[in-house]
C-alpha positions as MATLAB code, in Angstrom:
seq = 'XXXXXXXXXXXXXXXXXXXXXXXXXXXXXXXXXXXXXXXXXXXXXXXXXXXXXXXXXXXXXXXXXXXXXXXXXXXXXXXXXXXXXXXXXXXXXXXXXXXXXXXXXXXXXXXXXXXXXXXXXXXXXXXXXXXXXXXXXXXXXXXXXXXXXXXXXXXXXXXXXXXXXXXXXXXXXXXXXXXXXXXXXXXXXXXXXXXXXXXXXXXXXXXXXXXXXXXXXXXXXXXXXXXXXXXXXXXXXXXXXXXXXXXXXXXXXXXXXXXXXXXXXXXXXXXXXXXXXXXXXXXXXXXXXXXXXXXXXXXXXXXXXXXXXXXXXXXXXXXXXXXXXXXXXXXXXXXXXXXXXXXXXXXXXXXXXXXXXXXXXXXXXXXXXXXXXXXXXXXXXXXXXXXXXXXXXXXXXXXXXXXXXXXXXXXXXXXXXXXXXXXXXXXXXXXXXXXXXXXXXXXXXXXXXXXXXXXXXXXXXXXXXXXXXXXXXXXXXXXXXXXXXXXXXXXXXXXXXXXXXXXXXXXXXXXXXXXXXXXXXXXXXXXXXXXXXXXXXXXXXXXXXXXXXXXXXXXXXXXXXXXXXXXXXXXXXXXXXXXXXXXXXXXXXXXXXXXXXXXXXXXXXXXXXXXXXXXXXXXXXXXXXX';
ca = [
      53.455   60.148  223.910;
      56.986   58.807  224.093;
      59.233   58.645  221.048;
      59.677   54.874  221.404;
      55.956   54.132  221.308;
      55.463   56.644  218.486;
      58.198   54.971  216.421;
      56.807   51.511  217.128;
      53.308   52.413  215.854;
      54.469   54.668  213.041;
      56.829   52.019  211.579;
      53.964   49.525  211.432;
      51.714   52.117  209.821;
      54.257   53.011  207.118;
      55.060   49.356  206.361;
      51.440   48.292  205.957;
      50.558   51.531  204.139;
      53.307   51.129  201.536;
      52.490   47.473  200.882;
      48.793   48.252  200.464;
      49.393   51.340  198.289;
      51.752   49.550  195.901;
      49.458   46.512  195.624;
      46.366   48.628  194.930;
      48.219   50.876  192.470;
      49.495   47.853  190.564;
      46.039   46.283  190.312;
      44.452   49.568  189.177;
      47.233   50.189  186.643;
      46.769   46.789  185.022;
      43.012   47.394  184.952;
      43.592   50.718  183.225;
      45.851   49.024  180.687;
      43.190   46.562  179.530;
      41.281   49.030  177.336;
      44.313   50.303  175.341;
      45.525   46.734  174.865;
      42.206   45.297  173.715;
      40.882   48.253  171.680;
      44.077   49.747  170.252;
      46.275   46.673  169.883;
      49.393   48.274  171.362;
      52.815   46.670  171.262;
      54.806   45.482  174.264;
      56.911   48.640  174.379;
      53.912   50.950  174.357;
      52.141   48.805  176.959;
      55.150   49.036  179.298;
      55.341   52.808  178.803;
      51.635   53.249  179.537;
      51.931   51.076  182.641;
      54.783   53.247  183.936;
      52.767   56.463  183.353;
      49.626   54.965  184.909;
      51.329   54.185  188.202;
      51.426   57.789  189.579;
      47.727   58.358  188.874;
      46.677   54.993  190.255;
      48.922   55.519  193.270;
      47.035   58.688  194.166;
      43.684   56.891  194.036;
      45.055   54.070  196.170;
      46.493   56.379  198.874;
      43.313   57.079  200.888;
      42.226   53.426  200.848;
      45.743   52.255  201.739;
      45.982   54.786  204.590;
      42.598   53.754  205.954;
      43.516   50.101  205.712;
      46.879   50.621  207.419;
      45.509   52.621  210.345;
      42.454   50.374  210.806;
      44.587   47.232  210.760;
      47.474   48.499  212.936;
      45.278   50.145  215.568;
      42.849   47.229  215.499;
      45.697   44.851  216.235;
      46.944   47.281  218.926;
      43.538   47.096  220.624;
      43.150   43.334  220.099;
      46.491   42.704  221.833;
      45.472   45.068  224.676;
      48.460   47.290  223.886;
      46.100   50.250  223.830;
      45.037   49.380  227.391;
      48.687   49.370  228.454;
      49.235   52.749  226.837;
      46.232   54.157  228.690;
      47.513   52.686  231.954;
      50.821   54.496  231.293;
      48.921   57.787  231.134;
      48.818   58.138  227.335;
      45.504   59.508  226.156;
      43.635   58.168  223.121;
      43.342   61.639  221.572;
      44.956   63.109  218.422;
      48.063   64.076  220.392;
      48.254   60.836  222.295;
      47.825   57.344  220.919;
      46.416   58.682  217.613;
      49.426   60.942  216.968;
      51.151   58.494  214.514;
      47.942   58.397  212.448;
      47.770   62.205  212.514;
      51.388   62.481  211.290;
      50.738   59.905  208.552;
      47.728   61.936  207.419;
      49.770   65.139  207.341;
      52.559   63.551  205.277;
      49.961   61.964  203.000;
      48.272   65.334  202.452;
      51.564   67.049  201.588;
      52.511   64.286  199.187;
      49.090   64.388  197.539;
      49.461   68.142  196.929;
      52.594   67.529  194.876;
      51.182   64.521  193.075;
      47.852   66.120  192.128;
      49.398   69.486  191.364;
      52.164   68.440  188.989;
      53.014   64.751  188.535;
      49.618   63.104  188.012;
      48.296   65.597  185.384;
      51.502   65.217  183.376;
      51.383   61.418  183.700;
      47.723   61.261  182.611;
      48.543   63.341  179.543;
      51.481   61.100  178.680;
      49.237   58.019  178.826;
      46.967   59.550  176.164;
      49.911   60.705  174.060;
      51.600   57.306  174.257;
      48.457   55.625  172.937;
      48.390   57.949  169.928;
      52.115   58.401  169.343;
      52.210   55.511  166.889;
      49.234   56.405  164.738;
      50.514   54.055  162.034;
      50.112   50.997  164.276;
      46.644   52.091  165.367;
      45.585   52.653  161.746;
      46.956   49.275  160.662;
      45.173   47.523  163.539;
      41.847   49.145  162.647;
      42.156   48.192  158.973;
      43.145   44.603  159.719;
      40.197   44.223  162.109;
      37.466   45.915  160.039;
      39.081   46.670  156.633;
      38.615   50.382  157.228;
      39.928   53.309  159.253;
      38.151   56.648  159.576;
      39.217   60.006  160.971;
      38.314   63.690  160.836;
      40.702   66.100  159.124;
      40.814   69.709  158.036;
      39.559   68.552  154.599;
      36.550   66.670  155.973;
      35.885   63.083  156.995;
      38.399   60.590  155.557;
      37.808   56.833  155.322;
      40.529   54.440  154.145;
      39.460   50.983  152.961;
      41.984   48.198  152.337;
      42.184   44.406  152.252;
      45.335   44.377  154.388;
      47.668   46.774  156.200;
      51.249   46.141  157.318;
      53.935   48.200  159.034;
      57.153   48.222  156.964;
      60.551   47.824  158.601;
      63.140   50.624  158.817;
      64.901   49.746  155.549;
      61.621   49.618  153.652;
      60.585   52.980  155.110;
      63.780   54.623  153.879;
      63.319   53.114  150.414;
      59.663   54.163  150.164;
      60.417   57.734  151.228;
      63.199   57.954  148.629;
      60.886   56.629  145.893;
      57.963   58.887  146.810;
      59.322   62.334  146.001;
      56.293   64.196  144.712;
      57.749   67.688  144.353;
      56.385   69.641  141.453;
      52.781   68.493  141.771;
      51.643   71.627  143.560;
      52.154   70.236  147.064;
      53.228   72.575  149.800;
      55.519   69.957  151.294;
      57.341   67.105  149.569;
      57.575   63.699  151.193;
      61.346   63.867  151.111;
      61.194   66.836  153.475;
      59.392   64.865  156.181;
      61.174   64.233  159.458;
      63.004   60.956  160.226;
      60.110   60.122  162.579;
      57.677   59.695  159.687;
      55.385   56.666  160.106;
      54.275   54.434  157.240;
      51.457   51.968  156.613;
      51.427   49.783  153.501;
      47.981   49.004  152.065;
      46.787   46.356  149.611;
      43.817   47.123  147.318;
      43.240   50.516  148.863;
      40.407   53.032  148.536;
      40.468   56.527  150.042;
      37.124   58.314  150.326;
      36.767   61.950  151.387;
      33.395   63.135  152.646;
      32.413   66.791  153.150;
      33.025   68.240  156.596;
      30.332   67.905  159.233;
      29.399   71.591  159.290;
      28.572   71.656  155.585;
      26.423   68.535  155.971;
      24.608   69.955  159.007;
      23.903   73.173  157.148;
      22.030   71.233  154.489;
      24.369   72.346  151.731;
      25.494   68.819  150.905;
      23.726   65.468  151.227;
      24.995   63.181  153.961;
      27.425   60.387  153.084;
      28.029   61.572  149.517;
      31.804   61.505  148.902;
      33.516   64.458  147.304;
      36.559   62.437  146.170;
      37.297   58.745  145.725;
      40.788   57.306  145.158;
      41.554   53.705  144.263;
      44.887   51.885  143.886;
      46.315   48.386  143.738;
      48.683   49.334  146.542;
      49.242   52.479  148.559;
      51.430   53.873  151.326;
      50.160   56.137  154.088;
      52.805   58.639  155.221;
      52.119   60.068  158.677;
      54.210   63.006  159.822;
      53.952   63.207  163.651;
      53.564   66.561  165.416;
      56.711   68.466  166.334;
      57.025   70.861  169.254;
      58.237   74.246  168.055;
      59.764   75.868  171.100;
      56.524   75.937  173.062;
      56.431   76.785  176.727;
      55.630   74.162  179.335;
      52.066   75.414  179.565;
      51.542   75.245  175.810;
      52.805   71.654  175.658;
      49.806   70.426  177.637;
      46.449   69.365  176.241;
      45.626   73.047  175.691;
      47.907   73.157  172.661;
      46.948   71.939  169.200;
      49.196   69.298  167.726;
      48.561   67.859  164.292;
      49.582   64.911  162.176;
      50.149   65.601  158.480;
      48.942   62.660  156.392;
      49.701   61.744  152.760;
      48.594   58.669  150.839;
      50.894   57.779  147.926;
      49.095   55.634  145.363;
      50.597   53.060  143.002;
      48.751   53.082  139.643;
      46.050   55.061  141.363;
      42.808   56.421  139.941;
      40.925   59.448  141.216;
      37.165   59.869  140.924;
      36.355   63.480  141.911;
      32.735   64.428  142.364;
      31.962   68.062  141.529;
      29.110   69.285  143.723;
      28.613   72.531  141.797;
      27.672   75.882  143.264;
      26.217   76.197  146.756;
      22.514   75.470  146.629;
      22.619   74.356  142.951;
      23.082   70.772  141.666;
      25.834   70.155  139.170;
      23.397   68.822  136.580;
      19.741   69.284  135.790;
      18.986   65.871  137.272;
      20.670   66.820  140.537;
      23.458   64.277  140.123;
      27.116   65.254  140.351;
      29.230   64.236  137.370;
      31.845   61.544  137.975;
      35.212   62.112  136.324;
      38.111   59.638  136.407;
      41.746   60.705  136.227;
      44.261   57.914  135.692;
      47.720   57.594  137.253;
      46.964   59.789  140.241;
      50.083   59.934  142.418;
      48.835   61.039  145.799;
      45.996   61.969  148.130;
      46.655   64.803  150.583;
      48.198   66.380  152.443;
      45.526   66.605  155.124;
      45.940   67.521  158.760;
      44.523   65.531  161.639;
      44.502   66.696  165.238;
      46.249   64.483  167.755;
      43.200   62.763  169.265;
      44.204   63.524  172.858;
      41.215   64.547  174.888;
      41.320   68.097  176.212;
      40.849   67.192  179.850;
      41.251   69.223  183.018;
      42.816   66.166  184.657;
      45.840   66.687  182.392;
      46.525   70.203  183.719;
      48.508   71.450  186.674;
      46.956   73.772  189.237;
      48.734   76.722  187.631;
      47.284   75.839  184.240;
      43.785   75.421  185.659;
      43.914   78.810  187.354;
      45.243   80.381  184.183;
      42.445   78.825  182.144;
      39.842   80.458  184.403;
      41.312   83.900  183.752;
      42.069   83.234  180.065;
      39.403   80.851  178.731;
      40.640   81.378  175.159;
      43.680   79.253  176.033;
      41.395   76.245  175.588;
      41.624   74.733  172.118;
      37.856   74.240  171.936;
      37.223   77.934  172.620;
      39.978   78.953  170.202;
      38.380   76.800  167.508;
      35.005   78.468  168.031;
      36.529   81.950  167.919;
      38.663   80.980  164.908;
      35.576   79.776  163.060;
      33.798   83.059  163.814;
      36.814   85.065  162.623;
      36.710   83.162  159.323;
      33.034   84.045  158.920;
      33.703   87.678  159.769;
      36.590   88.025  157.349;
      34.519   86.503  154.563;
      31.575   88.746  155.376;
      33.792   91.830  155.467;
      35.458   90.885  152.181;
      32.195   90.180  150.352;
      30.411   93.227  151.767;
      33.204   95.517  150.619;
      33.386   93.786  147.242;
      29.628   94.266  146.691;
      29.785   97.936  147.676;
      32.783   98.743  145.488;
      31.302   96.854  142.533;
      28.223   99.100  142.656;
      30.235  102.337  142.946;
      33.323  102.385  140.758;
      33.915   98.685  140.176;
      35.792   96.314  142.456;
      39.282   95.420  141.274;
      41.403   92.601  142.699;
      44.640   91.080  141.455;
      46.335   87.749  141.997;
      48.437   85.137  140.237;
      49.319   87.595  137.445;
      45.685   88.357  136.627;
      43.514   91.414  137.249;
      39.787   90.986  137.858;
      37.152   93.734  137.791;
      33.562   93.284  138.958;
      30.982   95.971  138.147;
      27.238   96.093  138.813;
      24.449   98.680  138.792;
      23.191   97.472  142.177;
      24.661   96.185  145.438;
      24.562   92.395  145.578;
      23.074   90.638  148.579;
      24.966   88.334  150.953;
      23.318   84.927  151.374;
      25.020   82.234  153.426;
      28.330   84.097  153.024;
      27.963   84.105  149.251;
      27.656   87.324  147.226;
      24.621   86.837  144.982;
      23.456   88.858  141.979;
      20.075   87.849  140.552;
      18.407   89.846  137.795;
      21.020   92.589  138.035;
      23.459   93.145  135.155;
      26.979   92.193  136.220;
      30.123   92.884  134.216;
      33.173   90.738  134.949;
      36.535   91.405  133.296;
      39.717   89.380  133.460;
      43.063   90.530  132.101;
      46.121   88.329  131.986;
      49.512   88.635  130.250;
      50.389   86.218  127.434;
      53.842   84.739  126.719;
      54.258   87.000  123.656;
      53.974   90.124  125.837;
      50.389   90.981  124.900;
      47.397   90.987  127.244;
      44.286   88.863  126.860;
      41.002   90.391  128.020;
      37.951   88.348  128.916;
      34.661   90.182  129.477;
      31.513   88.540  130.797;
      27.958   89.926  131.014;
      25.403   88.117  133.144;
      22.230   88.668  135.186;
      23.009   85.780  137.558;
      26.342   85.622  139.399;
      27.816   84.390  142.689;
      31.103   85.145  144.447;
      32.640   83.033  147.227;
      35.719   83.875  149.313;
      37.611   81.689  151.785;
      40.637   82.687  153.921;
      43.461   80.180  153.558;
      46.248   79.164  155.944;
      48.980   77.328  153.995;
      50.377   73.958  155.123;
      53.931   75.072  154.526;
      53.851   77.929  157.057;
      52.991   76.659  160.518;
      53.320   80.184  161.944;
      50.898   81.783  159.458;
      47.959   83.497  161.113;
      44.443   83.998  159.878;
      44.912   87.774  159.896;
      47.389   87.878  156.997;
      46.227   84.726  155.174;
      45.322   84.978  151.461;
      41.829   84.550  150.039;
      40.612   81.952  147.577;
      38.003   83.826  145.526;
      35.609   82.015  143.171;
      33.535   83.905  140.570;
      30.669   82.084  138.842;
      28.422   83.642  136.171;
      25.539   81.693  134.612;
      24.121   81.946  131.091;
      26.643   84.650  130.380;
      27.682   86.460  127.261;
      31.443   85.904  127.108;
      33.750   88.038  124.987;
      37.418   87.105  124.515;
      39.344   89.665  122.474;
      36.227   90.671  120.555;
      34.784   87.185  119.931;
      31.486   86.637  121.765;
      29.849   83.408  122.960;
      26.259   83.532  124.231;
      24.679   81.448  127.041;
      27.763   79.988  128.551;
      28.522   79.333  132.233;
      31.919   80.580  133.346;
      33.864   80.115  136.568;
      37.169   81.651  137.636;
      39.208   81.018  140.775;
      42.139   83.019  142.061;
      44.229   83.219  145.238;
      44.843   86.836  146.229;
      46.741   88.436  149.129;
      44.705   89.668  152.071;
      43.213   92.975  150.806;
      43.675   96.209  152.703;
      39.932   96.615  153.129;
      39.549   93.466  155.249;
      39.122   94.126  158.946;
      42.030   93.360  161.253;
      40.716   90.696  163.612;
      43.963   90.167  165.534;
      43.435   89.766  169.265;
      39.690   89.108  169.245;
      38.649   86.805  172.097;
      35.540   84.959  173.167;
      34.694   87.807  175.530;
      34.786   90.256  172.621;
      32.291   88.219  170.658;
      29.989   87.879  173.642;
      29.999   91.672  174.022;
      28.142   92.928  170.947;
      29.113   96.522  171.691;
      32.851   95.811  171.412;
      32.700   93.882  168.128;
      30.631   95.675  165.510;
      31.242   93.543  162.435;
      27.941   93.991  160.653;
      27.075   90.982  158.496;
      29.596   88.780  160.290;
      28.391   89.406  163.848;
      27.975   86.215  165.877;
      24.513   84.745  165.455;
      22.263   83.955  168.399;
      22.787   80.216  167.923;
      26.580   80.527  167.781;
      26.509   82.819  170.809;
      24.486   80.265  172.754;
      26.962   77.543  171.771;
      29.911   79.687  172.894;
      28.266   80.521  176.230;
      27.465   76.850  176.794;
      31.029   75.792  176.001;
      32.492   78.467  178.289;
      30.100   77.489  181.097;
      30.990   73.818  180.742;
      34.696   74.649  180.653;
      34.502   76.860  183.751;
      32.504   74.213  185.586;
      34.995   71.534  184.622;
      38.032   73.616  185.636;
      36.596   74.958  188.899;
      35.210   71.527  189.739;
      38.628   69.959  189.143;
      40.313   72.485  191.464;
      37.757   71.840  194.224;
      37.970   68.078  193.662;
      41.729   68.104  194.146;
      41.336   70.177  197.294;
      38.676   67.816  198.640;
      40.855   64.804  197.844;
      43.791   66.324  199.747;
      41.589   67.065  202.766;
      40.256   63.491  202.637;
      43.806   62.144  202.724;
      44.454   64.281  205.797;
      41.354   63.026  207.675;
      41.042   59.382  206.706;
      44.036   58.030  208.702;
      42.498   59.451  211.883;
      39.149   57.900  211.005;
      40.814   54.512  210.369;
      42.712   54.638  213.642;
      39.521   55.363  215.575;
      37.662   52.525  213.808;
      40.510   50.124  214.579;
      40.528   50.947  218.287;
      36.737   50.602  218.504;
      36.481   47.297  216.588;
      39.480   45.785  218.419;
      40.174   43.485  215.459;
      43.495   42.830  213.752;
      41.909   40.814  210.952;
      42.961   41.797  207.420;
      39.521   41.297  205.884;
      37.717   43.258  208.567;
      40.213   46.097  208.291;
      39.886   46.200  204.488;
      36.075   46.109  204.572;
      35.922   48.946  207.093;
      38.497   51.052  205.285;
      36.649   51.045  201.964;
      33.466   52.656  203.315;
      34.730   56.160  204.240;
      37.057   56.272  201.211;
      34.222   55.260  198.874;
      31.973   57.987  200.313;
      34.610   60.691  199.752;
      35.590   59.592  196.235;
      31.983   59.034  195.115;
      30.852   62.486  196.234;
      33.907   64.135  194.668;
      33.215   62.509  191.297;
      29.488   63.201  191.500;
      30.115   66.833  192.407;
      32.523   67.239  189.491;
      29.886   65.893  187.123;
      27.314   68.334  188.497;
      29.706   71.283  188.239;
      30.309   70.735  184.523;
      26.684   70.071  183.565;
      24.944   72.871  181.664;
      21.272   73.178  180.839;
      19.712   75.020  177.887;
      21.014   78.558  177.367;
      18.124   80.989  177.851;
      17.597   84.513  176.545;
      18.576   85.789  179.991;
      21.937   84.047  179.647;
      22.512   85.911  176.376;
      21.993   89.214  178.195;
      24.504   88.389  180.950;
      27.113   86.115  179.352;
      29.683   86.848  182.079;
      27.825   84.760  184.680;
      29.211   81.358  183.691;
      30.641   79.885  186.904;
      29.215   76.797  188.650;
      26.913   77.489  191.588;
      28.063   77.161  195.185;
      25.501   74.388  195.734;
      27.105   72.202  193.054;
      30.585   72.800  194.417;
      29.320   71.976  197.916;
      28.491   68.451  196.709;
      32.211   67.886  196.064;
      32.963   68.665  199.699;
      29.939   66.839  201.129;
      31.775   63.523  201.332;
      34.571   65.145  203.327;
      31.988   66.766  205.582;
      30.241   63.448  206.273;
      33.539   61.657  206.957;
      34.757   64.556  209.151;
      31.614   64.428  211.284;
      31.756   60.641  211.507;
      35.474   60.728  212.333;
      34.923   63.305  215.088;
      32.254   61.089  216.652;
      34.550   58.048  216.459;
      37.447   59.897  218.115;
      35.069   61.126  220.818;
      33.923   57.531  221.432;
      37.522   56.349  221.627;
      38.440   59.001  224.171;
      35.381   58.163  226.310;
      36.305   54.471  226.312;
];
């Protein structure tokens, strides 16, 4: 094929291809912008930013259809004008290295460009779209309140719902004034509002109520009734302070959706009132009637701080090929898996702490110290662990507390009881973002019922007593640093006794890992299938154009959508199949390492390419015969 003829056809192909690709990408981008605009109420600036980040992703989806349209239209017009007959008369064949060579080159360039787009640019752009939507959490919160008079979110302290008659976003001068007036240092907070970054976001509320419900796990476990608030705050006016997440020198990989980023949220109340609801000890109502007492505290200054995850979906479409491959080899890089392992580590540390405390109390007495006080727990028998609570029932327990007094003397409190419970919870402080669970302190709660209490020789009978103390991580707690999901799935490598992963938790972990592997492997195969489709489809379009001998726009567009729709539909369907997981059986518990999607499911992803490849080969054969 001569260079002149090649350039003549190839220029037409590129011109029509670019026009079609840009037009389709623009239409798809505006369609993708409708949901954020209607549901989130974004501003003009955010809408423009989202539109710019949507273009690369939408461009990729428009490429195969645009290439098919361009080749079908250009070669159809070539045949309709009998230019293909002239080329054949000049000795130019209709094969891939003859008249179809411009389409073959376009497909090759399209495939190379798609590799770069799908490998790096599109995942980053998709992630930025999600982040842009949630960057201004203040605007989203204000929009929700103004539409429905409420805004709800999940936090580390449980489910939070904010009710208000009206919400407004203050201007820059008002923000500076409110931050200066809202210094709450000295109230036990780990971070004062004046230490927040200049990027802090504010929402002003009128007639506000803040309700905190217990976290979902405690409700599911049956320990607390559903929809019973633990705390209620009310104020004539309030200000929500939202501290956005800050990157702390993370690598490029860790800045993707695999990394956890959190908002820190405070609500500063004006003439506020707090109504805490004390739910009592686990498994025991706070009163004989089963109702929790309601206590009001006037002039409450603030609710929080609480932490809320950035609600960006952890999605394989946001990851580069390198990140996807890394996630297969290191599944614990996923935030969902890390959360499950983290939760198990918390259970194990509590179990180890309480088990050791019960054993030492029955031998020589367990002694712990914290906040200037020394506590000693002694019992004639080893207490039992129920629902990660150390329980003594019908066994004499002696509890002693010693604390220094301002005059230099020491006060001793001694408690005798037959019914006692001890709870322990590892804590990670707000103020130290680098603190790990391995060296975090414990919050220990002692409760003794109907006890005989002696304070410096004076005894009170039948009195309930409760003491709480934060203590450093004791030496007898097990070092859980470095434990991974694989360790917990292998019972022989993690012998933790009372804290070993339960069968239900193990099934949940296996299911999550299987879904994650299916999603990641399916995404890798889907990108490969999409690249191969971009390589083939221009040849298929060129063959269809020569056979139909039509240069009509509508005919070319109708024909070009069929092969592209087949490829894209099968890729999406195959991805869905790859990530689907059925019930985890007992056999799966015995072989937890077999968690990859089957070859049959992955074959569905490539089936569209296979059908189009066979059809394209037949079309090229027909063209060459004609």
